[in-house]
Backbone bond lengths (Angstrom), bond angles and torsions (degrees), N, CA, C in turn:
res aa  C-N    CA-C-N  psi(-1)  N-CA   C-N-CA  omega(-1)  CA-C   N-CA-C  phi
1 M - - - 1.437 - - 1.493 107.53 -
2 G 1.340 121.69 129.40 1.401 123.70 176.77 1.551 109.86 -117.90
3 Q 1.257 115.89 148.23 1.437 122.36 178.77 1.510 108.83 -135.22
4 I 1.329 117.20 137.71 1.494 121.83 177.82 1.486 109.24 -105.58
5 S 1.311 115.41 152.16 1.457 119.51 173.61 1.540 107.52 -98.09
6 I 1.261 116.74 144.12 1.447 117.12 175.96 1.491 113.48 -84.45
7 K 1.306 118.23 159.97 1.426 119.54 -179.83 1.530 113.80 -74.95
8 I 1.326 116.69 110.56 1.424 122.32 -177.20 1.512 108.61 -125.08
9 P 1.376 118.16 121.82 1.416 117.29 177.11 1.539 113.64 -68.18
10 G 1.307 117.56 153.00 1.468 119.81 178.36 1.515 110.12 116.20
11 H 1.340 113.28 -164.61 1.452 120.21 -175.52 1.494 109.63 -69.77
12 F 1.346 114.70 120.59 1.488 121.99 -173.40 1.493 113.87 -58.85
13 S 1.330 117.81 -50.16 1.451 120.45 -170.47 1.501 109.67 -65.65
14 A 1.342 120.47 -28.20 1.431 122.77 178.98 1.528 111.55 -81.20
15 K 1.311 116.08 -15.94 1.446 120.61 -173.87 1.511 116.35 -105.24
16 I 1.318 118.42 -11.86 1.490 119.08 -177.72 1.513 110.16 -61.85
17 N 1.282 119.30 118.69 1.432 124.00 -175.27 1.488 113.01 -107.25
18 S 1.298 118.33 -1.65 1.470 120.47 178.81 1.522 111.96 -58.35
19 F 1.303 118.19 -38.28 1.452 119.77 -177.67 1.514 114.19 -66.57
20 A 1.354 115.87 -32.98 1.447 117.94 175.40 1.546 110.97 -64.04
21 S 1.330 115.56 -41.00 1.417 120.33 176.84 1.515 112.66 -68.95
22 I 1.318 117.39 -42.01 1.453 119.19 176.63 1.492 112.76 -60.11
23 E 1.319 115.58 -47.53 1.461 119.62 -177.64 1.523 111.61 -63.22
24 A 1.365 116.44 -34.89 1.486 118.56 177.56 1.497 110.75 -67.27
25 V 1.323 117.82 -43.38 1.464 120.45 -179.12 1.525 109.69 -65.47
26 L 1.319 115.60 -44.77 1.528 118.62 176.91 1.499 110.73 -57.57
27 D 1.317 117.33 -44.93 1.489 120.44 -178.66 1.515 110.00 -60.56
28 K 1.334 118.65 -45.36 1.478 124.81 -178.72 1.538 107.63 -59.45
29 A 1.319 118.80 -33.32 1.479 120.97 -176.69 1.548 111.09 -93.32
30 G 1.343 117.77 4.53 1.451 120.85 176.92 1.530 113.75 87.52
31 F 1.331 118.55 17.28 1.478 123.09 -178.60 1.538 107.65 -114.14
32 V 1.326 114.87 169.07 1.439 124.00 173.69 1.542 105.66 -131.29
33 L 1.373 114.02 167.46 1.457 119.30 -175.55 1.576 110.07 -60.57
34 S 1.292 118.02 -29.97 1.475 117.68 178.18 1.530 112.61 -71.24
35 D 1.324 121.57 -7.13 1.420 122.60 175.62 1.540 111.28 -86.02
36 V 1.339 118.11 -4.43 1.450 122.43 -179.47 1.556 108.60 -69.84
37 V 1.351 115.22 128.12 1.481 120.78 -178.69 1.519 110.50 -114.13
38 R 1.349 117.77 -15.27 1.451 120.15 179.15 1.474 108.06 -149.86
39 A 1.357 116.54 143.91 1.467 121.10 176.42 1.559 107.42 -140.88
40 V 1.325 114.27 141.72 1.465 121.72 174.45 1.547 105.75 -122.78
41 Y 1.298 114.11 129.47 1.488 120.02 179.72 1.542 107.80 -113.11
42 Y 1.295 115.66 120.38 1.468 121.32 177.49 1.537 108.94 -104.02
43 L 1.293 117.70 119.72 1.440 122.19 -179.74 1.578 108.46 -116.42
44 T 1.300 114.97 146.77 1.444 118.27 -178.72 1.533 112.39 -87.22
45 A 1.339 116.84 -6.49 1.466 121.97 176.00 1.501 109.89 -155.03
46 D 1.296 115.56 143.58 1.496 117.66 -178.79 1.565 111.13 -69.78
47 G 1.348 116.13 -20.38 1.456 120.23 175.74 1.494 114.27 -67.52
48 L 1.363 118.26 -12.65 1.439 121.58 -179.68 1.568 109.42 -82.04
49 A 1.298 119.75 -17.16 1.478 122.08 -176.03 1.524 110.52 -55.30
50 P 1.329 121.33 -47.66 1.458 118.18 -177.58 1.506 114.07 -62.51
51 E 1.315 116.63 -20.91 1.495 120.56 177.44 1.496 111.31 -85.82
52 V 1.337 116.43 -33.40 1.459 123.79 -174.86 1.512 110.07 -78.34
53 I 1.327 116.40 -46.12 1.482 121.54 -171.84 1.527 113.58 -52.13
54 P 1.341 121.95 -43.33 1.466 120.46 178.42 1.536 112.25 -61.13
55 V 1.326 117.48 -37.10 1.489 120.80 177.01 1.506 109.78 -64.07
56 L 1.324 117.12 -46.64 1.452 122.40 -177.84 1.536 108.76 -62.48
57 K 1.339 114.93 -41.62 1.476 116.76 -179.86 1.508 110.74 -64.18
58 E 1.306 117.54 -41.06 1.470 121.27 179.91 1.546 110.50 -61.79
59 K 1.282 115.96 -41.97 1.521 119.02 -177.32 1.549 112.68 -82.90
60 F 1.289 120.91 -32.17 1.436 123.56 -169.86 1.481 117.17 -118.39
61 D 1.349 118.55 -0.78 1.448 122.23 -174.46 1.562 111.71 -56.76
62 A 1.301 117.43 -41.98 1.447 120.64 -178.33 1.571 112.76 -79.69
63 I 1.362 113.29 -22.62 1.466 119.60 -174.56 1.506 112.07 -86.96
64 R 1.319 114.61 -47.15 1.517 123.73 178.04 1.498 110.99 58.96
65 P 1.359 118.59 56.83 1.502 118.46 175.18 1.552 108.36 -71.29
66 A 1.286 114.85 156.83 1.438 119.51 166.06 1.490 110.42 -54.08
67 A 1.321 118.79 135.26 1.461 118.13 -173.18 1.548 112.26 -142.23
68 T 1.328 114.47 149.60 1.471 120.91 177.63 1.558 104.60 -138.72
69 M 1.343 116.21 137.88 1.429 121.52 173.91 1.560 110.87 -114.74
70 V 1.280 119.08 128.08 1.411 125.54 -170.78 1.525 106.73 -124.51
71 V 1.369 118.73 130.54 1.421 123.91 170.48 1.473 109.79 -96.79
72 C 1.345 118.92 119.42 1.448 123.52 -174.79 1.499 110.66 -159.92
73 G 1.319 115.06 177.21 1.448 123.48 172.19 1.540 109.85 -80.52
74 L 1.309 116.73 148.89 1.430 119.76 174.12 1.567 108.23 -115.75
75 P 1.314 119.22 153.93 1.454 122.45 -168.64 1.559 117.38 -65.82
76 K 1.326 116.78 -22.10 1.449 121.51 -176.18 1.537 110.81 -112.86
77 P 1.258 121.20 125.44 1.463 122.50 177.62 1.502 111.08 -55.38
78 G 1.355 115.92 139.74 1.464 121.40 179.78 1.472 115.71 92.09
79 L 1.365 117.63 -16.54 1.454 119.80 175.67 1.474 111.03 -73.18
80 K 1.322 118.42 140.85 1.484 122.85 -178.81 1.510 113.02 -113.82
81 V 1.309 117.64 -30.36 1.449 122.07 -169.79 1.521 110.50 -143.22
82 E 1.275 117.09 137.25 1.487 122.41 167.64 1.505 106.76 -128.41
83 I 1.309 116.21 138.88 1.473 120.53 179.05 1.521 107.63 -125.02
84 E 1.303 114.06 127.19 1.469 121.18 179.10 1.537 109.20 -116.38
85 V 1.299 116.97 131.73 1.478 119.25 -179.62 1.497 111.08 -127.01
86 T 1.287 115.36 154.58 1.483 123.93 168.53 1.471 108.26 -122.18
87 A 1.306 115.39 131.27 1.484 121.75 -177.80 1.509 108.18 -115.49
88 L 1.353 116.87 148.11 1.408 123.38 177.99 1.503 108.99 -138.01
89 K 1.266 116.89 125.67 1.465 122.75 -179.62 1.548 108.42 -79.29
90 S 1.345 116.45 123.30 1.431 120.09 177.41 1.519 109.01 -70.60
91 S 1.324 113.47 144.17 1.487 118.37 -178.79 1.506 111.64 -92.99
């Protein structure tokens, strides 16, 4: 599942909305954020990393999924971050 954040001016860490979307989709499928085992973060510039990392730490510090951060272009102008997660239900 991938989620993109919309371009919002202002403080980045307070405005990242991908996690709200991710948590809603996980919930609909019967998962929670702690079920995430892998995350891929796509940034449009490496200069975004210092702004994104505190948000990721807040959301995933206790979970510690396998993670990859990629700097690349995104398909829609104005997008800065896409977050893709894989969740696995523990048995």
